[in-house]
BADRENKOL-734673 format. One record per atom (N, C-alpha, C): x, y, z; atom name. Coordinates in steps of 0.1 Angstrom, whole numbers, plus 5000, padded with zeros to 4 digits. Example, Ala and Ser with C-alpha at 12.3 -4.5 7.8 and 13.67 -1.06 7.14 Angstrom:
<atoms>
<atom px="5132" py="4943" pz="5078" a="N"/>
<atom px="5123" py="4955" pz="5078" a="CA"/>
<atom px="5132" py="4967" pz="5078" a="C"/>
<atom px="5128" py="4978" pz="5071" a="N"/>
<atom px="5137" py="4989" pz="5071" a="CA"/>
<atom px="5129" py="5000" pz="5079" a="C"/>
</atoms>
This chain:
<atoms>
<atom px="4740" py="0259" pz="1314" a="N"/>
<atom px="4751" py="0263" pz="1327" a="CA"/>
<atom px="4764" py="0255" pz="1322" a="C"/>
<atom px="4761" py="0243" pz="1320" a="N"/>
<atom px="4775" py="0235" pz="1313" a="CA"/>
<atom px="4779" py="0238" pz="1305" a="C"/>
<atom px="4769" py="0246" pz="1294" a="N"/>
<atom px="4778" py="0253" pz="1282" a="CA"/>
<atom px="4783" py="0265" pz="1289" a="C"/>
<atom px="4777" py="0271" pz="1294" a="N"/>
<atom px="4784" py="0284" pz="1296" a="CA"/>
<atom px="4799" py="0282" pz="1301" a="C"/>
<atom px="4799" py="0274" pz="1314" a="N"/>
<atom px="4813" py="0268" pz="1319" a="CA"/>
<atom px="4819" py="0264" pz="1309" a="C"/>
<atom px="4818" py="0259" pz="1299" a="N"/>
<atom px="4825" py="0252" pz="1288" a="CA"/>
<atom px="4831" py="0262" pz="1280" a="C"/>
<atom px="4823" py="0273" pz="1277" a="N"/>
<atom px="4827" py="0281" pz="1271" a="CA"/>
<atom px="4836" py="0294" pz="1276" a="C"/>
<atom px="4832" py="0293" pz="1287" a="N"/>
<atom px="4839" py="0302" pz="1293" a="CA"/>
<atom px="4857" py="0295" pz="1300" a="C"/>
<atom px="4856" py="0282" pz="1298" a="N"/>
<atom px="4868" py="0275" pz="1297" a="CA"/>
<atom px="4879" py="0275" pz="1288" a="C"/>
<atom px="4872" py="0275" pz="1277" a="N"/>
<atom px="4878" py="0280" pz="1263" a="CA"/>
<atom px="4881" py="0290" pz="1259" a="C"/>
<atom px="4874" py="0300" pz="1266" a="N"/>
<atom px="4878" py="0315" pz="1264" a="CA"/>
<atom px="4888" py="0316" pz="1273" a="C"/>
<atom px="4894" py="0311" pz="1285" a="N"/>
<atom px="4901" py="0315" pz="1292" a="CA"/>
<atom px="4915" py="0308" pz="1286" a="C"/>
<atom px="4914" py="0297" pz="1280" a="N"/>
<atom px="4925" py="0291" pz="1274" a="CA"/>
<atom px="4932" py="0297" pz="1262" a="C"/>
<atom px="4919" py="0300" pz="1252" a="N"/>
<atom px="4923" py="0310" pz="1242" a="CA"/>
<atom px="4931" py="0321" pz="1247" a="C"/>
<atom px="4926" py="0331" pz="1255" a="N"/>
<atom px="4932" py="0343" pz="1259" a="CA"/>
<atom px="4946" py="0340" pz="1268" a="C"/>
<atom px="4949" py="0328" pz="1276" a="N"/>
<atom px="4957" py="0328" pz="1280" a="CA"/>
<atom px="4968" py="0323" pz="1270" a="C"/>
<atom px="4968" py="0318" pz="1260" a="N"/>
<atom px="4978" py="0315" pz="1251" a="CA"/>
<atom px="4981" py="0323" pz="1243" a="C"/>
<atom px="4976" py="0335" pz="1240" a="N"/>
<atom px="4976" py="0345" pz="1227" a="CA"/>
<atom px="4990" py="0353" pz="1230" a="C"/>
<atom px="4996" py="0354" pz="1244" a="N"/>
<atom px="5008" py="0361" pz="1241" a="CA"/>
<atom px="5018" py="0352" pz="1238" a="C"/>
<atom px="5016" py="0341" pz="1238" a="N"/>
<atom px="5030" py="0330" pz="1230" a="CA"/>
<atom px="5026" py="0333" pz="1218" a="C"/>
<atom px="5016" py="0340" pz="1212" a="N"/>
<atom px="5017" py="0339" pz="1197" a="CA"/>
<atom px="5025" py="0350" pz="1196" a="C"/>
<atom px="5027" py="0362" pz="1202" a="N"/>
<atom px="5032" py="0373" pz="1200" a="CA"/>
<atom px="5046" py="0374" pz="1199" a="C"/>
<atom px="5055" py="0364" pz="1206" a="N"/>
<atom px="5068" py="0362" pz="1206" a="CA"/>
<atom px="5072" py="0363" pz="1190" a="C"/>
<atom px="5082" py="0371" pz="1186" a="N"/>
<atom px="5090" py="0372" pz="1172" a="CA"/>
<atom px="5102" py="0361" pz="1174" a="C"/>
<atom px="5105" py="0356" pz="1165" a="N"/>
<atom px="5116" py="0348" pz="1162" a="CA"/>
<atom px="5127" py="0355" pz="1161" a="C"/>
<atom px="5139" py="0355" pz="1167" a="N"/>
<atom px="5151" py="0360" pz="1165" a="CA"/>
<atom px="5158" py="0358" pz="1151" a="C"/>
<atom px="5162" py="0369" pz="1144" a="N"/>
<atom px="5168" py="0367" pz="1133" a="CA"/>
<atom px="5181" py="0358" pz="1135" a="C"/>
<atom px="5186" py="0350" pz="1123" a="N"/>
<atom px="5199" py="0348" pz="1126" a="CA"/>
<atom px="5211" py="0353" pz="1127" a="C"/>
<atom px="5222" py="0353" pz="1137" a="N"/>
<atom px="5232" py="0360" pz="1136" a="CA"/>
<atom px="5245" py="0353" pz="1130" a="C"/>
<atom px="5253" py="0360" pz="1125" a="N"/>
<atom px="5265" py="0353" pz="1119" a="CA"/>
<atom px="5275" py="0349" pz="1130" a="C"/>
<atom px="5287" py="0344" pz="1124" a="N"/>
<atom px="5299" py="0342" pz="1134" a="CA"/>
<atom px="5307" py="0356" pz="1133" a="C"/>
<atom px="5308" py="0364" pz="1123" a="N"/>
<atom px="5313" py="0378" pz="1119" a="CA"/>
<atom px="5305" py="0385" pz="1131" a="C"/>
<atom px="5292" py="0388" pz="1129" a="N"/>
<atom px="5288" py="0397" pz="1139" a="CA"/>
<atom px="5290" py="0393" pz="1153" a="C"/>
<atom px="5289" py="0381" pz="1156" a="N"/>
<atom px="5292" py="0377" pz="1172" a="CA"/>
<atom px="5304" py="0379" pz="1177" a="C"/>
<atom px="5313" py="0382" pz="1162" a="N"/>
<atom px="5331" py="0384" pz="1169" a="CA"/>
<atom px="5329" py="0398" pz="1169" a="C"/>
<atom px="5327" py="0406" pz="1160" a="N"/>
<atom px="5324" py="0420" pz="1162" a="CA"/>
<atom px="5316" py="0424" pz="1177" a="C"/>
<atom px="5309" py="0419" pz="1176" a="N"/>
<atom px="5304" py="0422" pz="1190" a="CA"/>
<atom px="5308" py="0420" pz="1203" a="C"/>
<atom px="5315" py="0409" pz="1203" a="N"/>
<atom px="5326" py="0406" pz="1217" a="CA"/>
<atom px="5339" py="0414" pz="1216" a="C"/>
<atom px="5344" py="0418" pz="1201" a="N"/>
<atom px="5355" py="0428" pz="1202" a="CA"/>
<atom px="5349" py="0443" pz="1207" a="C"/>
<atom px="5339" py="0443" pz="1206" a="N"/>
<atom px="5334" py="0459" pz="1207" a="CA"/>
<atom px="5333" py="0456" pz="1224" a="C"/>
<atom px="5326" py="0448" pz="1229" a="N"/>
<atom px="5321" py="0443" pz="1244" a="CA"/>
<atom px="5339" py="0444" pz="1248" a="C"/>
<atom px="5349" py="0439" pz="1241" a="N"/>
<atom px="5362" py="0437" pz="1248" a="CA"/>
<atom px="5371" py="0453" pz="1250" a="C"/>
<atom px="5365" py="0457" pz="1240" a="N"/>
<atom px="5369" py="0472" pz="1241" a="CA"/>
<atom px="5364" py="0479" pz="1245" a="C"/>
<atom px="5349" py="0479" pz="1248" a="N"/>
<atom px="5345" py="0485" pz="1260" a="CA"/>
<atom px="5347" py="0480" pz="1276" a="C"/>
<atom px="5354" py="0471" pz="1277" a="N"/>
<atom px="5358" py="0464" pz="1288" a="CA"/>
<atom px="5371" py="0469" pz="1293" a="C"/>
<atom px="5380" py="0476" pz="1282" a="N"/>
<atom px="5393" py="0480" pz="1282" a="CA"/>
<atom px="5393" py="0493" pz="1287" a="C"/>
<atom px="5383" py="0497" pz="1282" a="N"/>
<atom px="5382" py="0515" pz="1285" a="CA"/>
<atom px="5375" py="0515" pz="1301" a="C"/>
<atom px="5367" py="0502" pz="1300" a="N"/>
<atom px="5358" py="0505" pz="1317" a="CA"/>
<atom px="5373" py="0504" pz="1327" a="C"/>
<atom px="5387" py="0496" pz="1323" a="N"/>
<atom px="5394" py="0490" pz="1329" a="CA"/>
<atom px="5401" py="0504" pz="1332" a="C"/>
<atom px="5405" py="0509" pz="1321" a="N"/>
<atom px="5414" py="0526" pz="1322" a="CA"/>
<atom px="5407" py="0530" pz="1325" a="C"/>
<atom px="5391" py="0537" pz="1328" a="N"/>
<atom px="5388" py="0544" pz="1335" a="CA"/>
<atom px="5387" py="0540" pz="1354" a="C"/>
<atom px="5389" py="0526" pz="1352" a="N"/>
<atom px="5388" py="0524" pz="1366" a="CA"/>
<atom px="5400" py="0526" pz="1373" a="C"/>
<atom px="5415" py="0522" pz="1363" a="N"/>
<atom px="5427" py="0526" pz="1367" a="CA"/>
<atom px="5428" py="0542" pz="1372" a="C"/>
<atom px="5418" py="0551" pz="1364" a="N"/>
<atom px="5418" py="0565" pz="1364" a="CA"/>
<atom px="5414" py="0567" pz="1378" a="C"/>
<atom px="5404" py="0559" pz="1380" a="N"/>
<atom px="5400" py="0567" pz="1393" a="CA"/>
<atom px="5409" py="0563" pz="1405" a="C"/>
<atom px="5410" py="0547" pz="1401" a="N"/>
<atom px="5417" py="0545" pz="1412" a="CA"/>
<atom px="5432" py="0553" pz="1419" a="C"/>
<atom px="5435" py="0560" pz="1406" a="N"/>
<atom px="5451" py="0568" pz="1402" a="CA"/>
<atom px="5445" py="0584" pz="1409" a="C"/>
<atom px="5428" py="0586" pz="1406" a="N"/>
<atom px="5428" py="0595" pz="1416" a="CA"/>
<atom px="5418" py="0596" pz="1433" a="C"/>
<atom px="5418" py="0581" pz="1435" a="N"/>
<atom px="5412" py="0580" pz="1444" a="CA"/>
<atom px="5427" py="0582" pz="1454" a="C"/>
<atom px="5437" py="0574" pz="1450" a="N"/>
<atom px="5450" py="0572" pz="1456" a="CA"/>
<atom px="5459" py="0587" pz="1457" a="C"/>
<atom px="5455" py="0599" pz="1450" a="N"/>
<atom px="5458" py="0613" pz="1449" a="CA"/>
<atom px="5448" py="0618" pz="1457" a="C"/>
<atom px="5434" py="0615" pz="1465" a="N"/>
<atom px="5426" py="0623" pz="1471" a="CA"/>
<atom px="5431" py="0615" pz="1486" a="C"/>
<atom px="5437" py="0600" pz="1485" a="N"/>
<atom px="5441" py="0597" pz="1498" a="CA"/>
<atom px="5454" py="0605" pz="1503" a="C"/>
<atom px="5462" py="0607" pz="1493" a="N"/>
<atom px="5472" py="0618" pz="1498" a="CA"/>
<atom px="5466" py="0630" pz="1504" a="C"/>
<atom px="5461" py="0634" pz="1498" a="N"/>
<atom px="5456" py="0650" pz="1500" a="CA"/>
<atom px="5453" py="0645" pz="1514" a="C"/>
<atom px="5442" py="0638" pz="1517" a="N"/>
<atom px="5435" py="0633" pz="1531" a="CA"/>
<atom px="5449" py="0635" pz="1540" a="C"/>
<atom px="5455" py="0625" pz="1537" a="N"/>
<atom px="5468" py="0625" pz="1545" a="CA"/>
<atom px="5479" py="0636" pz="1550" a="C"/>
<atom px="5477" py="0645" pz="1537" a="N"/>
<atom px="5485" py="0657" pz="1541" a="CA"/>
<atom px="5476" py="0668" pz="1550" a="C"/>
<atom px="5464" py="0668" pz="1548" a="N"/>
<atom px="5453" py="0673" pz="1556" a="CA"/>
<atom px="5454" py="0670" pz="1570" a="C"/>
<atom px="5454" py="0657" pz="1571" a="N"/>
<atom px="5455" py="0652" pz="1585" a="CA"/>
<atom px="5466" py="0654" pz="1592" a="C"/>
<atom px="5477" py="0656" pz="1584" a="N"/>
<atom px="5489" py="0659" pz="1590" a="CA"/>
<atom px="5490" py="0674" pz="1594" a="C"/>
<atom px="5484" py="0682" pz="1587" a="N"/>
<atom px="5483" py="0698" pz="1586" a="CA"/>
<atom px="5472" py="0697" pz="1600" a="C"/>
<atom px="5465" py="0691" pz="1600" a="N"/>
<atom px="5453" py="0691" pz="1614" a="CA"/>
<atom px="5461" py="0690" pz="1628" a="C"/>
<atom px="5468" py="0677" pz="1625" a="N"/>
<atom px="5478" py="0675" pz="1639" a="CA"/>
<atom px="5485" py="0681" pz="1642" a="C"/>
<atom px="5492" py="0689" pz="1634" a="N"/>
<atom px="5503" py="0697" pz="1635" a="CA"/>
<atom px="5496" py="0713" pz="1639" a="C"/>
<atom px="5486" py="0717" pz="1634" a="N"/>
<atom px="5478" py="0725" pz="1645" a="CA"/>
<atom px="5471" py="0721" pz="1657" a="C"/>
<atom px="5470" py="0710" pz="1657" a="N"/>
<atom px="5462" py="0704" pz="1669" a="CA"/>
<atom px="5471" py="0704" pz="1681" a="C"/>
<atom px="5488" py="0700" pz="1675" a="N"/>
<atom px="5497" py="0703" pz="1684" a="CA"/>
<atom px="5500" py="0715" pz="1691" a="C"/>
<atom px="5499" py="0726" pz="1682" a="N"/>
<atom px="5503" py="0740" pz="1683" a="CA"/>
<atom px="5494" py="0742" pz="1695" a="C"/>
<atom px="5481" py="0740" pz="1693" a="N"/>
<atom px="5468" py="0745" pz="1700" a="CA"/>
<atom px="5471" py="0737" pz="1715" a="C"/>
<atom px="5474" py="0727" pz="1716" a="N"/>
<atom px="5480" py="0721" pz="1728" a="CA"/>
<atom px="5492" py="0726" pz="1740" a="C"/>
<atom px="5503" py="0729" pz="1725" a="N"/>
<atom px="5513" py="0736" pz="1733" a="CA"/>
<atom px="5506" py="0748" pz="1737" a="C"/>
<atom px="5499" py="0755" pz="1731" a="N"/>
<atom px="5492" py="0772" pz="1735" a="CA"/>
<atom px="5483" py="0768" pz="1749" a="C"/>
<atom px="5477" py="0757" pz="1750" a="N"/>
<atom px="5469" py="0757" pz="1759" a="CA"/>
<atom px="5475" py="0750" pz="1774" a="C"/>
<atom px="5487" py="0743" pz="1769" a="N"/>
<atom px="5497" py="0740" pz="1779" a="CA"/>
<atom px="5502" py="0754" pz="1788" a="C"/>
<atom px="5507" py="0761" pz="1775" a="N"/>
<atom px="5511" py="0774" pz="1780" a="CA"/>
<atom px="5507" py="0784" pz="1791" a="C"/>
<atom px="5490" py="0781" pz="1784" a="N"/>
<atom px="5484" py="0789" pz="1793" a="CA"/>
<atom px="5477" py="0785" pz="1808" a="C"/>
<atom px="5477" py="0774" pz="1805" a="N"/>
<atom px="5471" py="0763" pz="1817" a="CA"/>
<atom px="5485" py="0768" pz="1829" a="C"/>
<atom px="5499" py="0768" pz="1825" a="N"/>
<atom px="5508" py="0768" pz="1830" a="CA"/>
<atom px="5509" py="0784" pz="1840" a="C"/>
<atom px="5506" py="0793" pz="1829" a="N"/>
<atom px="5506" py="0806" pz="1833" a="CA"/>
<atom px="5493" py="0809" pz="1845" a="C"/>
<atom px="5482" py="0804" pz="1842" a="N"/>
<atom px="5469" py="0802" pz="1850" a="CA"/>
<atom px="5472" py="0797" pz="1866" a="C"/>
<atom px="5484" py="0787" pz="1870" a="N"/>
<atom px="5487" py="0779" pz="1875" a="CA"/>
<atom px="5496" py="0787" pz="1881" a="C"/>
<atom px="5506" py="0794" pz="1873" a="N"/>
<atom px="5516" py="0803" pz="1884" a="CA"/>
<atom px="5506" py="0817" pz="1889" a="C"/>
<atom px="5496" py="0824" pz="1882" a="N"/>
<atom px="5489" py="0832" pz="1886" a="CA"/>
<atom px="5482" py="0828" pz="1898" a="C"/>
<atom px="5478" py="0815" pz="1898" a="N"/>
<atom px="5468" py="0810" pz="1911" a="CA"/>
<atom px="5475" py="0809" pz="1921" a="C"/>
<atom px="5492" py="0806" pz="1921" a="N"/>
<atom px="5503" py="0804" pz="1932" a="CA"/>
<atom px="5506" py="0816" pz="1936" a="C"/>
<atom px="5504" py="0830" pz="1928" a="N"/>
<atom px="5507" py="0838" pz="1933" a="CA"/>
<atom px="5494" py="0850" pz="1941" a="C"/>
<atom px="5483" py="0842" pz="1936" a="N"/>
<atom px="5476" py="0847" pz="1947" a="CA"/>
<atom px="5472" py="0843" pz="1956" a="C"/>
<atom px="5478" py="0830" pz="1956" a="N"/>
<atom px="5476" py="0823" pz="1970" a="CA"/>
<atom px="5483" py="0827" pz="1980" a="C"/>
<atom px="5498" py="0832" pz="1973" a="N"/>
<atom px="5506" py="0837" pz="1984" a="CA"/>
<atom px="5505" py="0849" pz="1990" a="C"/>
<atom px="5494" py="0858" pz="1982" a="N"/>
<atom px="5491" py="0868" pz="1985" a="CA"/>
<atom px="5478" py="0865" pz="1996" a="C"/>
<atom px="5471" py="0858" pz="1989" a="N"/>
<atom px="5460" py="0857" pz="2002" a="CA"/>
<atom px="5470" py="0851" pz="2016" a="C"/>
<atom px="5478" py="0843" pz="2017" a="N"/>
<atom px="5486" py="0837" pz="2026" a="CA"/>
<atom px="5491" py="0850" pz="2039" a="C"/>
<atom px="5495" py="0859" pz="2029" a="N"/>
<atom px="5503" py="0867" pz="2031" a="CA"/>
<atom px="5493" py="0877" pz="2040" a="C"/>
<atom px="5482" py="0880" pz="2032" a="N"/>
<atom px="5468" py="0887" pz="2040" a="CA"/>
<atom px="5465" py="0880" pz="2055" a="C"/>
<atom px="5463" py="0867" pz="2051" a="N"/>
<atom px="5460" py="0858" pz="2066" a="CA"/>
<atom px="5469" py="0861" pz="2078" a="C"/>
<atom px="5484" py="0861" pz="2073" a="N"/>
<atom px="5496" py="0864" pz="2084" a="CA"/>
<atom px="5492" py="0879" pz="2087" a="C"/>
<atom px="5490" py="0887" pz="2083" a="N"/>
<atom px="5486" py="0899" pz="2084" a="CA"/>
<atom px="5476" py="0901" pz="2093" a="C"/>
<atom px="5466" py="0892" pz="2092" a="N"/>
<atom px="5455" py="0894" pz="2099" a="CA"/>
<atom px="5454" py="0886" pz="2113" a="C"/>
<atom px="5462" py="0876" pz="2107" a="N"/>
<atom px="5467" py="0869" pz="2125" a="CA"/>
<atom px="5475" py="0876" pz="2131" a="C"/>
<atom px="5485" py="0884" pz="2128" a="N"/>
<atom px="5493" py="0892" pz="2136" a="CA"/>
<atom px="5485" py="0904" pz="2140" a="C"/>
<atom px="5478" py="0908" pz="2135" a="N"/>
<atom px="5468" py="0921" pz="2138" a="CA"/>
<atom px="5455" py="0915" pz="2152" a="C"/>
<atom px="5455" py="0906" pz="2148" a="N"/>
<atom px="5444" py="0895" pz="2162" a="CA"/>
<atom px="5455" py="0893" pz="2173" a="C"/>
<atom px="5467" py="0886" pz="2170" a="N"/>
<atom px="5474" py="0888" pz="2185" a="CA"/>
<atom px="5475" py="0900" pz="2190" a="C"/>
<atom px="5479" py="0912" pz="2183" a="N"/>
<atom px="5483" py="0923" pz="2190" a="CA"/>
<atom px="5468" py="0929" pz="2192" a="C"/>
<atom px="5455" py="0925" pz="2188" a="N"/>
<atom px="5448" py="0931" pz="2195" a="CA"/>
<atom px="5441" py="0926" pz="2208" a="C"/>
<atom px="5445" py="0909" pz="2208" a="N"/>
<atom px="5441" py="0900" pz="2223" a="CA"/>
<atom px="5452" py="0905" pz="2230" a="C"/>
<atom px="5463" py="0907" pz="2225" a="N"/>
<atom px="5472" py="0909" pz="2238" a="CA"/>
<atom px="5472" py="0925" pz="2244" a="C"/>
<atom px="5463" py="0934" pz="2239" a="N"/>
<atom px="5463" py="0946" pz="2246" a="CA"/>
<atom px="5451" py="0943" pz="2253" a="C"/>
<atom px="5442" py="0938" pz="2248" a="N"/>
<atom px="5428" py="0934" pz="2256" a="CA"/>
<atom px="5434" py="0926" pz="2267" a="C"/>
<atom px="5442" py="0916" pz="2269" a="N"/>
<atom px="5445" py="0910" pz="2279" a="CA"/>
<atom px="5455" py="0916" pz="2290" a="C"/>
<atom px="5461" py="0928" pz="2284" a="N"/>
<atom px="5470" py="0936" pz="2293" a="CA"/>
<atom px="5458" py="0947" pz="2296" a="C"/>
<atom px="5448" py="0951" pz="2288" a="N"/>
<atom px="5438" py="0962" pz="2298" a="CA"/>
<atom px="5429" py="0952" pz="2310" a="C"/>
<atom px="5429" py="0940" pz="2307" a="N"/>
<atom px="5423" py="0931" pz="2314" a="CA"/>
<atom px="5433" py="0932" pz="2327" a="C"/>
<atom px="5444" py="0933" pz="2324" a="N"/>
<atom px="5452" py="0927" pz="2336" a="CA"/>
<atom px="5456" py="0944" pz="2345" a="C"/>
<atom px="5452" py="0952" pz="2335" a="N"/>
<atom px="5451" py="0965" pz="2346" a="CA"/>
<atom px="5441" py="0969" pz="2354" a="C"/>
<atom px="5429" py="0962" pz="2348" a="N"/>
<atom px="5417" py="0966" pz="2353" a="CA"/>
<atom px="5416" py="0956" pz="2366" a="C"/>
<atom px="5420" py="0942" pz="2364" a="N"/>
<atom px="5419" py="0935" pz="2374" a="CA"/>
<atom px="5430" py="0938" pz="2388" a="C"/>
<atom px="5441" py="0945" pz="2382" a="N"/>
<atom px="5450" py="0948" pz="2393" a="CA"/>
<atom px="5443" py="0961" pz="2404" a="C"/>
<atom px="5438" py="0971" pz="2396" a="N"/>
<atom px="5431" py="0980" pz="2402" a="CA"/>
<atom px="5418" py="0974" pz="2408" a="C"/>
<atom px="5413" py="0972" pz="2403" a="N"/>
<atom px="5400" py="0962" pz="2414" a="CA"/>
<atom px="5407" py="0955" pz="2426" a="C"/>
<atom px="5415" py="0949" pz="2424" a="N"/>
<atom px="5423" py="0942" pz="2437" a="CA"/>
<atom px="5430" py="0952" pz="2446" a="C"/>
<atom px="5434" py="0961" pz="2438" a="N"/>
<atom px="5440" py="0972" pz="2448" a="CA"/>
<atom px="5429" py="0979" pz="2454" a="C"/>
<atom px="5417" py="0983" pz="2445" a="N"/>
<atom px="5406" py="0989" pz="2454" a="CA"/>
<atom px="5399" py="0980" pz="2464" a="C"/>
<atom px="5400" py="0970" pz="2463" a="N"/>
<atom px="5394" py="0957" pz="2473" a="CA"/>
<atom px="5403" py="0959" pz="2484" a="C"/>
<atom px="5418" py="0956" pz="2481" a="N"/>
<atom px="5425" py="0955" pz="2497" a="CA"/>
<atom px="5424" py="0970" pz="2501" a="C"/>
<atom px="5424" py="0982" pz="2497" a="N"/>
<atom px="5422" py="0996" pz="2501" a="CA"/>
<atom px="5404" py="0997" pz="2508" a="C"/>
<atom px="5397" py="0989" pz="2503" a="N"/>
<atom px="5385" py="0991" pz="2508" a="CA"/>
<atom px="5384" py="0978" pz="2521" a="C"/>
<atom px="5394" py="0969" pz="2522" a="N"/>
<atom px="5395" py="0959" pz="2534" a="CA"/>
<atom px="5401" py="0966" pz="2544" a="C"/>
<atom px="5411" py="0974" pz="2541" a="N"/>
<atom px="5416" py="0983" pz="2552" a="CA"/>
<atom px="5413" py="0994" pz="2556" a="C"/>
<atom px="5405" py="0998" pz="2550" a="N"/>
<atom px="5399" py="1012" pz="2555" a="CA"/>
<atom px="5385" py="1005" pz="2560" a="C"/>
<atom px="5381" py="0994" pz="2554" a="N"/>
<atom px="5366" py="0986" pz="2567" a="CA"/>
<atom px="5376" py="0986" pz="2581" a="C"/>
<atom px="5388" py="0976" pz="2582" a="N"/>
<atom px="5390" py="0973" pz="2591" a="CA"/>
<atom px="5395" py="0987" pz="2598" a="C"/>
<atom px="5398" py="0996" pz="2595" a="N"/>
<atom px="5400" py="1008" pz="2599" a="CA"/>
<atom px="5387" py="1014" pz="2609" a="C"/>
<atom px="5378" py="1016" pz="2600" a="N"/>
<atom px="5367" py="1016" pz="2605" a="CA"/>
<atom px="5359" py="1011" pz="2615" a="C"/>
<atom px="5363" py="0996" pz="2616" a="N"/>
<atom px="5359" py="0986" pz="2630" a="CA"/>
<atom px="5369" py="0994" pz="2638" a="C"/>
<atom px="5378" py="0996" pz="2633" a="N"/>
<atom px="5386" py="0998" pz="2646" a="CA"/>
<atom px="5385" py="1014" pz="2655" a="C"/>
<atom px="5381" py="1023" pz="2644" a="N"/>
<atom px="5376" py="1035" pz="2649" a="CA"/>
<atom px="5363" py="1036" pz="2656" a="C"/>
<atom px="5353" py="1027" pz="2653" a="N"/>
<atom px="5336" py="1026" pz="2657" a="CA"/>
<atom px="5342" py="1018" pz="2670" a="C"/>
<atom px="5350" py="1007" pz="2674" a="N"/>
<atom px="5355" py="1002" pz="2683" a="CA"/>
<atom px="5358" py="1010" pz="2697" a="C"/>
<atom px="5368" py="1019" pz="2689" a="N"/>
<atom px="5373" py="1031" pz="2695" a="CA"/>
<atom px="5363" py="1039" pz="2704" a="C"/>
<atom px="5357" py="1044" pz="2694" a="N"/>
<atom px="5345" py="1055" pz="2695" a="CA"/>
<atom px="5335" py="1049" pz="2707" a="C"/>
<atom px="5334" py="1037" pz="2704" a="N"/>
<atom px="5319" py="1031" pz="2717" a="CA"/>
<atom px="5330" py="1030" pz="2726" a="C"/>
<atom px="5342" py="1031" pz="2727" a="N"/>
<atom px="5349" py="1023" pz="2740" a="CA"/>
<atom px="5349" py="1039" pz="2747" a="C"/>
<atom px="5351" py="1049" pz="2740" a="N"/>
<atom px="5352" py="1063" pz="2743" a="CA"/>
<atom px="5339" py="1067" pz="2749" a="C"/>
<atom px="5329" py="1062" pz="2742" a="N"/>
<atom px="5314" py="1069" pz="2746" a="CA"/>
<atom px="5313" py="1057" pz="2759" a="C"/>
<atom px="5314" py="1050" pz="2762" a="N"/>
<atom px="5310" py="1039" pz="2773" a="CA"/>
<atom px="5320" py="1047" pz="2786" a="C"/>
<atom px="5332" py="1054" pz="2784" a="N"/>
<atom px="5342" py="1059" pz="2792" a="CA"/>
<atom px="5335" py="1071" pz="2797" a="C"/>
<atom px="5331" py="1078" pz="2786" a="N"/>
<atom px="5331" py="1092" pz="2788" a="CA"/>
<atom px="5312" py="1090" pz="2798" a="C"/>
<atom px="5306" py="1081" pz="2797" a="N"/>
<atom px="5294" py="1081" pz="2798" a="CA"/>
<atom px="5295" py="1074" pz="2815" a="C"/>
<atom px="5305" py="1071" pz="2818" a="N"/>
<atom px="5307" py="1064" pz="2830" a="CA"/>
<atom px="5314" py="1077" pz="2839" a="C"/>
<atom px="5323" py="1083" pz="2833" a="N"/>
<atom px="5330" py="1096" pz="2840" a="CA"/>
<atom px="5321" py="1103" pz="2843" a="C"/>
<atom px="5312" py="1110" pz="2830" a="N"/>
<atom px="5302" py="1120" pz="2835" a="CA"/>
<atom px="5292" py="1116" pz="2846" a="C"/>
<atom px="5291" py="1119" pz="2850" a="N"/>
<atom px="5278" py="1122" pz="2865" a="CA"/>
<atom px="5264" py="1122" pz="2856" a="C"/>
<atom px="5254" py="1116" pz="2862" a="N"/>
<atom px="5241" py="1115" pz="2852" a="CA"/>
<atom px="5234" py="1127" pz="2858" a="C"/>
<atom px="5229" py="1133" pz="2844" a="N"/>
<atom px="5220" py="1145" pz="2847" a="CA"/>
<atom px="5207" py="1146" pz="2859" a="C"/>
<atom px="5205" py="1132" pz="2862" a="N"/>
<atom px="5197" py="1136" pz="2872" a="CA"/>
<atom px="5200" py="1140" pz="2884" a="C"/>
<atom px="5217" py="1136" pz="2886" a="N"/>
<atom px="5227" py="1136" pz="2900" a="CA"/>
<atom px="5229" py="1156" pz="2897" a="C"/>
<atom px="5230" py="1162" pz="2889" a="N"/>
<atom px="5232" py="1175" pz="2895" a="CA"/>
<atom px="5220" py="1182" pz="2889" a="C"/>
</atoms>
């Protein structure tokens, strides 16, 4: 068993160092090659700077276009606001006209109700006057009837006194 552990240990050690043997040694680069590579890199950097400057110019152009579009939109929005205000003022004036008409109609209705109430009060006055006159005439008739009844009873008593009784005749 010890043997297997030892073999296992050595096999793991040998296999783990195997990638270290796969590394290649880099070839030597001369100074001229390094300078040429740096000049290429510098040229690439200058090209990229030029591209970045071009992109910046494009971005500035896009910003100007955006500002122009915003100004156009603001002009359109101001126009729409003006139209909306004009429309709202028109609606207000129309509502005021309708309110004036409605008040005029209520005045007409109030006038008609006042005429109706006046006519009803006049008719009630006539009815009450007629009732008062009838009551007055009824009271006069009642007093005259009572007087006549008293006179008739007086005459009846007088006739009974003046006429002899039937048994006497």
